[in-house]
C-alpha positions in Angstrom: -14.3 71.4 28.7 -16.0 74.4 30.4 -16.7 74.2 34.1 -20.5 74.2 33.7 -20.4 71.5 31.0 -18.0 69.4 33.1 -20.3 69.7 36.1 -23.3 68.4 34.1 -21.1 65.6 32.7 -20.0 64.6 36.1 -23.4 64.6 37.6 -24.6 62.4 34.8 -21.7 60.0 35.4 -22.4 60.0 39.2 -26.1 59.2 38.7 -25.2 56.5 36.2 -22.9 55.0 38.8 -25.7 54.8 41.4 -28.0 53.0 39.0 -25.3 50.6 37.8 -24.4 49.6 41.4 -27.8 49.4 42.9 -27.6 45.6 43.0 -24.1 45.4 44.7 -25.1 45.9 48.3 -23.0 42.8 49.3 -19.9 44.6 48.1 -20.4 48.1 49.5 -23.2 50.6 50.2 -25.6 50.5 47.3 -26.1 54.2 47.3 -22.4 55.1 47.2 -22.0 58.4 45.4 -19.0 60.2 44.0 -19.0 64.0 44.3 -16.5 66.8 43.9 -17.2 68.3 47.4 -14.1 69.7 48.9 -15.0 68.5 52.4 -17.8 66.5 54.1 -20.3 68.8 55.8 -21.0 66.3 58.5 -17.5 66.1 59.9 -16.1 68.2 62.7 -12.7 69.4 61.6 -10.3 70.7 64.2 -6.7 72.0 63.8 -4.4 70.1 66.2 -0.8 69.9 67.1 -1.2 66.3 68.2 1.8 64.3 67.1 1.5 61.4 64.7 -0.4 58.4 65.9 1.7 55.7 67.5 1.3 52.8 65.1 3.1 50.2 67.2 -0.2 48.5 68.1 -0.6 47.6 64.4 2.1 45.0 64.9 -0.2 42.8 67.0 -1.0 39.4 65.5 -3.5 39.5 62.7 -4.0 43.3 63.0 -5.3 44.9 59.9 -4.1 48.4 59.1 -5.2 51.2 56.8 -2.4 52.2 54.3 -2.1 54.5 51.4 -0.2 54.3 48.2 2.4 56.8 47.0 0.7 60.0 46.0 -2.8 59.2 47.3 -4.3 59.5 50.8 -7.5 60.0 52.7 -7.8 63.6 53.9 -11.3 63.9 55.4 -14.1 61.7 56.8 -17.6 61.9 58.1 -19.9 59.1 59.3 -21.0 58.5 55.8 -18.3 59.8 53.5 -14.6 59.8 52.8 -12.5 62.2 50.9 -9.3 61.3 49.1 -6.6 63.5 47.5 -3.9 62.6 45.1 -0.9 64.1 43.2 -1.4 64.7 39.5 -0.2 62.2 36.9 1.6 63.5 33.8 -0.4 63.0 30.6 -3.5 62.0 32.5 -6.7 63.1 30.8 -9.0 61.8 33.5 -9.1 59.6 36.6 -11.4 56.6 37.1 -12.5 56.1 40.7 -13.5 52.7 42.1 -14.3 51.3 45.5 -14.2 48.0 47.3 -14.7 46.7 50.8 -11.4 46.7 52.8 -9.2 43.8 52.0 -11.4 42.9 49.0 -10.1 42.7 45.4 -13.6 43.2 43.9 -13.8 46.9 42.9 -16.8 48.7 41.6 -16.5 51.7 39.3 -18.0 55.0 40.6 -17.2 57.6 38.0 -14.6 59.8 36.3 -12.8 62.9 37.5 -11.2 65.4 35.1 -7.5 66.1 35.2 -8.1 69.5 36.6 -9.1 68.1 40.0 -7.1 66.1 42.5 -9.7 65.5 45.3 -13.0 63.7 45.5 -15.6 62.8 48.1 -17.5 59.5 48.1 -20.8 59.9 49.9 -23.6 57.6 51.3 -21.3 55.0 52.8 -21.8 53.0 55.9 -20.6 54.4 59.2 -17.5 52.9 60.9 -16.6 51.0 57.7 -13.3 50.7 55.9 -12.9 50.7 52.1 -10.2 50.6 49.5 -10.3 53.5 46.9 -8.6 52.8 43.6 -7.7 55.7 41.4 -6.7 54.9 37.8 -5.2 57.6 35.6 -6.2 57.4 31.9 -4.7 59.2 28.9 -6.7 60.8 26.1 -7.0 57.5 24.4 -8.6 55.9 27.4 -5.5 53.8 28.2 -4.7 53.3 31.9 -1.2 54.7 32.6 -1.1 54.3 36.4 -3.2 52.9 39.3 -3.0 53.8 43.0 -5.0 52.7 46.0 -5.7 54.0 49.5 -7.2 52.4 52.6 -10.0 54.7 53.9 -12.6 54.7 56.6 -15.8 56.5 57.6 -16.2 57.7 61.2 -17.8 55.5 63.8 -21.2 56.6 65.2 -20.5 54.8 68.5 -17.8 52.9 70.3 -17.7 49.7 72.3 -16.4 49.8 75.8 -14.8 46.5 76.7 -14.5 47.3 80.5 -14.5 50.2 82.9 -13.5 50.6 86.5 -12.5 53.0 89.3 -8.8 53.2 90.1 -7.5 55.7 92.7 -9.0 59.1 91.9 -9.9 58.2 88.4 -12.1 56.1 86.2 -10.5 54.0 83.4 -12.2 53.0 80.2 -10.8 50.1 78.1 -12.1 50.3 74.6 -12.8 47.4 72.3 -10.4 47.1 69.3 -11.6 48.0 65.8 -10.7 46.7 62.4 -8.6 48.0 60.8 -6.8 49.0 64.0 -6.1 52.6 63.0 -9.7 53.4 61.8 -10.0 55.2 65.1 -7.1 57.4 66.2 -8.4 58.4 69.6 -11.3 59.8 71.6 -12.8 63.1 72.4 -14.3 62.9 75.8 -16.7 65.4 77.4 -17.5 64.6 81.0 -19.5 66.5 83.6 -19.9 66.0 87.4 -23.4 66.2 88.9 -21.7 68.1 91.8 -19.9 70.9 89.9 -22.0 70.7 86.7 -19.0 71.9 84.8 -18.3 70.1 81.5 -14.6 69.2 80.8 -13.3 68.2 77.4 -10.2 66.0 76.9 -8.6 64.4 73.9 -7.0 61.0 74.2 -4.7 60.1 71.3 -4.9 56.4 72.2 -7.0 53.7 70.7 -7.4 51.3 73.6 -7.6 52.9 77.0 -7.9 56.2 78.8 -8.5 57.4 82.4 -10.6 60.4 83.6 -9.8 62.1 86.9 -13.0 62.0 89.0 -14.1 62.9 92.5 -15.6 60.2 94.6 -18.6 62.3 95.6 -20.6 62.5 92.3 -21.9 60.7 89.3 -20.5 61.8 86.0 -22.0 61.9 82.6 -19.4 60.8 80.1 -19.7 61.3 76.4 -17.2 59.5 74.2 -16.7 60.6 70.5 -14.3 58.6 68.3 -12.1 60.5 65.9 -9.5 59.9 63.2 -6.5 62.1 62.4 -6.1 62.8 58.7 -3.6 65.1 57.3 -2.8 66.5 60.8 -6.5 67.3 61.5 -9.0 65.6 63.7 -12.3 64.5 62.3 -14.6 63.8 65.2 -17.8 61.8 65.0 -21.0 63.8 65.7 -22.4 61.0 67.7 -21.4 60.1 71.3 -21.5 56.9 73.3 -22.8 58.0 76.7 -22.1 56.5 80.1 -23.0 57.5 83.7 -20.3 56.5 86.2 -19.2 57.1 89.8 -16.1 55.9 91.5 -18.0 54.4 94.4 -19.1 55.2 98.0 -16.8 55.4 101.0 -18.2 53.3 103.8 -17.6 53.9 107.5 -18.7 52.1 110.7 -21.2 54.1 112.7 -21.5 52.0 115.8 -22.6 48.6 116.9 -24.3 46.5 119.6 -23.7 42.9 120.5 -25.8 41.7 117.5 -25.9 44.6 115.0 -23.7 47.1 113.3 -24.5 50.5 111.7 -22.7 51.8 108.7 -22.8 55.2 106.9 -21.4 56.5 103.6 -20.9 59.7 101.7 -23.8 60.8 99.5 -23.1 60.8 95.8 -24.4 63.8 93.9 -26.8 62.7 91.1 -27.6 59.3 92.8 -31.2 58.2 92.8 -30.7 55.7 95.6 -28.3 53.2 97.1 -28.4 49.4 97.2 -26.9 47.5 100.1 -25.3 44.1 99.5 -24.1 41.7 102.2 -21.9 38.6 102.0 -22.7 36.5 105.0 -20.1 34.2 106.7 -19.8 31.0 104.8 -21.3 32.4 101.6 -19.3 33.0 98.4 -21.6 35.7 96.9 -23.3 38.9 98.0 -27.0 39.1 98.7 -29.0 42.3 98.1 -30.7 43.3 101.4 -32.0 46.8 100.9 -32.4 49.8 98.5 -32.6 53.1 100.2 -32.4 56.9 99.7 -30.7 57.2 103.0 -26.9 57.2 103.5 -26.9 54.7 106.4 -27.9 51.2 107.2 -28.0 48.8 110.2 -27.2 45.2 109.7 -28.9 43.0 112.4 -28.6 39.4 113.5 -24.8 39.5 113.4 -22.4 37.2 115.3 -19.1 38.1 116.9 -15.8 36.9 115.5 -17.3 36.6 112.0 -16.4 38.8 109.0 -19.2 40.2 106.9 -18.7 41.6 103.4 -20.5 44.9 102.7 -20.8 46.9 99.5 -22.9 49.9 98.8 -23.7 50.7 95.2 -25.0 54.1 94.2 -27.7 54.0 91.5 -28.7 56.7 89.0 -31.8 56.3 86.9 -31.7 58.0 83.5 -34.9 57.6 81.5 -35.6 53.8 81.5 -32.1 52.7 82.4 -30.4 52.5 85.8 -26.6 53.1 86.0 -24.5 51.9 88.9 -21.4 53.2 90.7 -18.3 51.1 90.9 -18.5 48.7 93.8 -16.1 48.9 96.7 -16.1 45.9 99.1 -15.6 46.3 102.8 -15.0 43.5 105.3 -16.4 44.3 108.8 -17.0 42.4 112.0 -18.3 43.0 115.5 -15.7 43.6 118.1 
């Protein structure tokens, strides 16, 4: 079949597939569309010498894992598409492409690909979602002569941060797990200090945790992009999860009287203001006592021989949201 005729035939099949599956939203994206694009235009493809992903975490109890059959694999991804490639099958006249949700045995037919091609892109899928792609080789009589499947995933548009905290001269982010466990290979992180205003880019080939080196004198804007490594290339999401963090202020005693104590702290670049919290003797929790743009505060009405818990939190307002620095707790008393 001539190339132009094949293209018209394929477009017809693809459009037919869309109409056929318009009522199958419960199974997969209703607008899933097969195309012969060589690569998704929305993905960021980067050559990398990163070693293979450590798969040991997939051994965790109940962990799901993307796998590929012999001779078929996912080779590209974007937030709404996946690309699979396969080795040719002898005597194959065409290939039938079907899709299902991950770990589901209910497949839906998308279309045919001629035997001159060995790569296909499926578009209009949901972001951050895993699928099974089944490729069935058919001979000229339309009889199936082989069938292969590959676990595939689209890119995530955002990530979930399970916890984050300051530790030493760094800030650690613990990421929530995803399912399947290898649908994210790692994270591209761009972070920028409000003191130096210089953006730094780091790649972390780990799924669950990473630490950024940070100075204790500034807020940082942190942008986290999930990526997946396919065929030794990174495919990075075009969307970032953004956080504003600071490691916390350093508090110092600045003098006292018989009933009061003054404290001061280093200013944090980018901070809007500072909130002072006190834990009074006999209390189990901190009480907010002041919010100030100053970098000093005097606590009055104190008693000797009692310890007071003090923490200063730097705040940064971005649009309608206020971000807070990590809180360091200091215990002080009159002497």
